N, C-alpha and C positions, 0 to 999 in steps of 0.2 A: 815655873812656879810664880804666881802673881805676887807683886810686891805689896807691902802694907798699904801704900797709897792707892793702889788699884782696888784693894778690898774696901777701903774707906769710900772711895769714889763710887763703887758699886752699891754700897749701902746707902749713900746719899741719893743716888739715882732711884733706888727702890722707894725711898721716902717721897721723892718728888713724884714718882709714878702714882703712888697712893693718893697724894694730894690732887694730881690731875684727874684721877679716877673719881674722886669725891666731887670735884668741881664739874665734871661732865654731868653728874646727876643733879647737883645742888646749885651750880653756878648760873643758871638762867634767871633772868629777871623775874621777880615775884615768888620764886620757888620757896626760899627760906621764909618769907612772910606768910605764905600759905601754910607751911608746916607749923609755924608759930601760932597761927590762928586755930589750928586743929589740936594743939597740945592738950587742951582741956576737954576734949571730947569731940564727937562727930559734928560735922557742920554741913548744912545744905549749901548749894551753890549760891543762893541769894544772900546768905549770911556772909560767905566769903567775898562776894561782890561788894557788899556794903562795907566790909572791913578794909577792902583795898579798892576804893573807888577810882584811883588813878589808872588801874589796869582795865583793859577792855574785856568784855565777855569772851571774845575770841581767844585772846592770849591766856586768860585764866583757864579756859577749857583745854587749851593745848598743854599748859603746865600740869594740870591735873591728870591728863592722859599720860604725860611723860612720867609723872610720879607713880601712877598706877603700873605702868610698864616696868618701872624700876623696883616695884614692890615696896614703895614707901607708904602707899595708902591703898585702901580698898574702896571701891565704888559699889554702893548698894542701891538698887532700884526697887521702889515700892510700887506695886500695881494699884495705883490710885488715879483718880481724875481730879485735878491735874496731876501729871506724873511727879513723883517725889524721889529725888536722888540725894543720897547722903554719903559723905566722904569721911573715912575714919583712918587714922594712922595705923600702920601695921607695927609689929614689934621693932622692925628696922627703923621705921619713922619715929617711933617713940624714943628709940635709942639716941636720937639727935637732940633730945631735950637739953642735955647738959651743954652740948656744943652751942646751941642757940642761946641758952642763958648766958654763956660766956661771951658770945658776940654782943648780946644786949648790955652786959656789964661793961665790956670794953668800949662800946659806943657811948655809954653814959659817961664813963671816965674821960674818954677822948674828947667828948663834946665840951666838957668843963674846961679843958685846956684851950680850946679854940673859941670860947665865948667870953 
């Protein structure tokens, strides 16, 4: 029969695994900023590129594909000339709003301590 310490350790490990799982999806550079940019509605690639000019087009495309694969966003192509692509957060993506708001709040508070 496992001891109480083993049970606590197992529960702690589960929590760490959930954090690791979340970071596998959200931990890549620019991912959270991309989600933040889409919180108020669909965005075109050019809008995302203007919002995060430090990121290359190549890396933004990679991050958007990763988020699409993780079902955080959907990609909608319009049959127009020139082609028009729009990115929209899914329910899972929108569920991150409170998490991202808390990160923003923490960053704001923490920056006051260090300035």
